[in-house]
Short mmCIF file of the C-alpha atoms (twelve columns), coordinates in Angstrom:
data_MODEL
# 
_entry.id   MODEL 
# 
loop_
_atom_site.group_PDB 
_atom_site.id 
_atom_site.type_symbol 
_atom_site.label_atom_id 
_atom_site.label_alt_id 
_atom_site.label_comp_id 
_atom_site.label_asym_id 
_atom_site.label_seq_id 
_atom_site.Cartn_x 
_atom_site.Cartn_y 
_atom_site.Cartn_z 
_atom_site.pdbx_PDB_model_num 
ATOM 1   C CA . MET A 1   -13.443 -26.492 46.243  1 
ATOM 2   C CA . LYS A 2   -16.593 -23.787 45.670  1 
ATOM 3   C CA . LYS A 3   -14.201 -21.454 45.112  1 
ATOM 4   C CA . ILE A 4   -12.183 -23.091 42.003  1 
ATOM 5   C CA . PHE A 5   -15.505 -24.587 41.044  1 
ATOM 6   C CA . LEU A 6   -16.528 -20.667 40.289  1 
ATOM 7   C CA . PHE A 7   -13.540 -19.219 39.439  1 
ATOM 8   C CA . LEU A 8   -13.616 -22.372 36.336  1 
ATOM 9   C CA . SER A 9   -17.474 -21.322 35.684  1 
ATOM 10  C CA . ILE A 10  -16.565 -18.020 35.161  1 
ATOM 11  C CA . LEU A 11  -13.284 -18.563 33.063  1 
ATOM 12  C CA . PHE A 12  -15.148 -20.446 30.605  1 
ATOM 13  C CA . MET A 13  -17.989 -18.069 30.175  1 
ATOM 14  C CA . LEU A 14  -15.922 -15.041 29.644  1 
ATOM 15  C CA . CYS A 15  -13.973 -17.298 26.947  1 
ATOM 16  C CA . SER A 16  -16.863 -18.681 25.590  1 
ATOM 17  C CA . CYS A 17  -17.744 -15.099 24.172  1 
ATOM 18  C CA . THR A 18  -17.488 -14.701 20.593  1 
ATOM 19  C CA . ILE A 19  -17.733 -11.850 18.739  1 
ATOM 20  C CA . ASP A 20  -20.404 -12.483 15.790  1 
ATOM 21  C CA . GLU A 21  -18.924 -9.386  13.369  1 
ATOM 22  C CA . GLU A 22  -16.296 -9.815  11.372  1 
ATOM 23  C CA . GLN A 23  -14.407 -7.896  9.580   1 
ATOM 24  C CA . HIS A 24  -14.874 -8.382  5.556   1 
ATOM 25  C CA . PHE A 25  -12.105 -6.810  3.501   1 
ATOM 26  C CA . HIS A 26  -9.708  -7.466  0.324   1 
ATOM 27  C CA . TYR A 27  -6.965  -6.131  -0.970  1 
ATOM 28  C CA . GLU A 28  -6.624  -3.850  -4.305  1 
ATOM 29  C CA . LEU A 29  -3.906  -1.949  -5.767  1 
ATOM 30  C CA . LEU A 30  -4.593  1.754   -7.257  1 
ATOM 31  C CA . PRO A 31  -3.277  3.586   -9.959  1 
ATOM 32  C CA . VAL A 32  -0.220  6.274   -9.217  1 
ATOM 33  C CA . GLU A 33  -1.898  10.109  -10.361 1 
ATOM 34  C CA . SER A 34  2.024   12.006  -10.167 1 
ATOM 35  C CA . VAL A 35  5.496   11.388  -8.649  1 
ATOM 36  C CA . GLU A 36  8.246   13.835  -7.175  1 
ATOM 37  C CA . ILE A 37  11.492  12.120  -7.803  1 
ATOM 38  C CA . PRO A 38  15.065  13.459  -8.450  1 
ATOM 39  C CA . ASN A 39  16.618  13.944  -11.553 1 
ATOM 40  C CA . GLU A 40  19.522  11.897  -10.477 1 
ATOM 41  C CA . PHE A 41  21.349  9.849   -7.867  1 
ATOM 42  C CA . GLN A 42  24.151  9.914   -5.579  1 
ATOM 43  C CA . LEU A 43  25.292  5.866   -5.003  1 
ATOM 44  C CA . GLY A 44  25.079  5.339   -1.061  1 
ATOM 45  C CA . GLU A 45  22.611  7.844   -0.977  1 
ATOM 46  C CA . THR A 46  18.879  7.651   0.600   1 
ATOM 47  C CA . TYR A 47  16.068  9.211   -1.310  1 
ATOM 48  C CA . SER A 48  12.279  10.232  -0.681  1 
ATOM 49  C CA . ILE A 49  10.288  9.691   -3.534  1 
ATOM 50  C CA . LYS A 50  6.753   11.184  -3.078  1 
ATOM 51  C CA . ILE A 51  4.111   9.093   -5.093  1 
ATOM 52  C CA . ARG A 52  0.316   10.516  -5.360  1 
ATOM 53  C CA . TYR A 53  -3.374  8.562   -6.072  1 
ATOM 54  C CA . ASN A 54  -6.680  9.153   -5.261  1 
ATOM 55  C CA . ARG A 55  -8.029  7.466   -2.383  1 
ATOM 56  C CA . PRO A 56  -11.976 6.095   -4.177  1 
ATOM 57  C CA . THR A 57  -13.978 5.388   -0.723  1 
ATOM 58  C CA . SER A 58  -14.161 6.072   2.713   1 
ATOM 59  C CA . CYS A 59  -13.569 2.430   2.877   1 
ATOM 60  C CA . HIS A 60  -9.473  2.780   1.337   1 
ATOM 61  C CA . SER A 61  -6.969  2.459   3.769   1 
ATOM 62  C CA . PHE A 62  -3.304  2.523   2.564   1 
ATOM 63  C CA . ASN A 63  -1.651  -0.950  3.433   1 
ATOM 64  C CA . GLY A 64  1.883   -0.078  1.456   1 
ATOM 65  C CA . PHE A 65  3.727   -0.025  -1.705  1 
ATOM 66  C CA . TYR A 66  3.409   -3.182  -3.826  1 
ATOM 67  C CA . TYR A 67  7.560   -3.470  -4.990  1 
ATOM 68  C CA . ASP A 68  9.035   -5.278  -7.299  1 
ATOM 69  C CA . SER A 69  12.611  -5.246  -8.074  1 
ATOM 70  C CA . TYR A 70  14.871  -6.804  -11.075 1 
ATOM 71  C CA . LEU A 71  18.687  -5.967  -11.302 1 
ATOM 72  C CA . ASN A 72  17.546  -1.652  -11.419 1 
ATOM 73  C CA . THR A 73  14.581  -1.629  -12.095 1 
ATOM 74  C CA . ARG A 74  11.889  -0.846  -9.730  1 
ATOM 75  C CA . THR A 75  8.149   -1.364  -10.258 1 
ATOM 76  C CA . ILE A 76  5.964   0.464   -7.757  1 
ATOM 77  C CA . ALA A 77  1.845   0.385   -7.025  1 
ATOM 78  C CA . ILE A 78  -0.536  1.833   -4.375  1 
ATOM 79  C CA . ARG A 79  -1.595  -1.141  -2.328  1 
ATOM 80  C CA . THR A 80  -4.947  -0.593  -0.112  1 
ATOM 81  C CA . ILE A 81  -6.831  -2.399  2.006   1 
ATOM 82  C CA . VAL A 82  -10.603 -2.483  1.535   1 
ATOM 83  C CA . PHE A 83  -13.094 -2.680  4.272   1 
ATOM 84  C CA . GLU A 84  -16.303 -4.415  2.677   1 
ATOM 85  C CA . GLN A 85  -19.025 -2.255  4.598   1 
ATOM 86  C CA . ASP A 86  -22.056 -0.665  4.030   1 
ATOM 87  C CA . ASN A 87  -21.492 2.410   5.166   1 
ATOM 88  C CA . CYS A 88  -18.626 3.507   2.615   1 
ATOM 89  C CA . THR A 89  -18.731 6.719   0.950   1 
ATOM 90  C CA . GLU A 90  -16.997 7.461   -2.343  1 
ATOM 91  C CA . LEU A 91  -14.558 10.909  -2.522  1 
ATOM 92  C CA . THR A 92  -13.846 12.580  -5.208  1 
ATOM 93  C CA . ASN A 93  -10.514 14.914  -5.951  1 
ATOM 94  C CA . ASN A 94  -9.105  13.028  -2.629  1 
ATOM 95  C CA . LEU A 95  -5.693  12.599  -3.572  1 
ATOM 96  C CA . VAL A 96  -3.282  11.577  -1.170  1 
ATOM 97  C CA . GLU A 97  0.476   11.180  -0.749  1 
ATOM 98  C CA . GLU A 98  2.865   8.678   0.606   1 
ATOM 99  C CA . ILE A 99  6.621   8.441   0.623   1 
ATOM 100 C CA . ILE A 100 9.053   5.762   -0.159  1 
ATOM 101 C CA . HIS A 101 12.189  5.899   0.791   1 
ATOM 102 C CA . PHE A 102 14.990  4.631   -1.600  1 
ATOM 103 C CA . TYR A 103 18.366  3.558   -1.364  1 
ATOM 104 C CA . VAL A 104 20.723  3.588   -4.370  1 
ATOM 105 C CA . THR A 105 23.167  0.845   -4.012  1 
ATOM 106 C CA . SER A 106 24.164  0.452   -7.912  1 
ATOM 107 C CA . SER A 107 26.302  3.017   -10.268 1 
ATOM 108 C CA . GLY A 108 24.274  2.221   -13.319 1 
ATOM 109 C CA . PRO A 109 20.973  3.866   -14.064 1 
ATOM 110 C CA . TYR A 110 17.751  2.562   -11.827 1 
ATOM 111 C CA . THR A 111 14.631  2.547   -13.999 1 
ATOM 112 C CA . PHE A 112 11.056  3.393   -12.337 1 
ATOM 113 C CA . LYS A 113 8.332   1.741   -13.197 1 
ATOM 114 C CA . PHE A 114 5.140   3.364   -11.482 1 
ATOM 115 C CA . TRP A 115 1.629   1.862   -12.261 1 
ATOM 116 C CA . GLN A 116 -1.221  3.452   -13.566 1 
ATOM 117 C CA . GLY A 117 -3.640  1.281   -13.925 1 
ATOM 118 C CA . THR A 118 -4.731  -0.668  -16.886 1 
ATOM 119 C CA . ASN A 119 -5.737  0.272   -20.911 1 
ATOM 120 C CA . ASP A 120 -8.690  -0.794  -22.440 1 
ATOM 121 C CA . ALA A 121 -7.113  -4.141  -23.715 1 
ATOM 122 C CA . GLY A 122 -5.968  -4.822  -19.994 1 
ATOM 123 C CA . GLU A 123 -2.817  -4.011  -20.736 1 
ATOM 124 C CA . ASP A 124 -0.681  -2.434  -17.805 1 
ATOM 125 C CA . VAL A 125 0.361   1.083   -18.400 1 
ATOM 126 C CA . PHE A 126 3.412   2.567   -16.031 1 
ATOM 127 C CA . LEU A 127 4.929   6.044   -15.566 1 
ATOM 128 C CA . GLU A 128 8.535   5.606   -15.959 1 
ATOM 129 C CA . TYR A 129 11.032  7.571   -15.238 1 
ATOM 130 C CA . GLU A 130 15.101  6.860   -15.833 1 
ATOM 131 C CA . ILE A 131 17.443  8.575   -12.879 1 
ATOM 132 C CA . PRO A 132 21.088  8.159   -13.595 1 
ATOM 133 C CA . VAL A 133 23.167  7.852   -10.956 1 
ATOM 134 C CA . ASN A 134 26.423  9.914   -10.225 1 
# 
């Protein structure tokens, strides 16, 4: 009986420990700086599209792509997770390259819209490419 009580007491103490530090973060879209995309596609093929963006601080970390498709239009932006810490450092000229793989499923031309931020009027600005499918 004493062993069971001792075991349960130790288990309770271990389970009652909490970690005081929580990671605070938020998500942020970053503008695309440049893109390397083929001039044409072949139906049924997969293509690697290189997308470059500037990483503004050491607390920004790549978290995937914002990707929206409507008919043959693809809208793409860089999604980052930003850790809210006191020790973030600003980065200058920190160009990062990520690759998205695109599988061609339609014979019509594709329009790619890469988000480049907003203008002074608050409207979204895009780097656009129309790629024919042969």
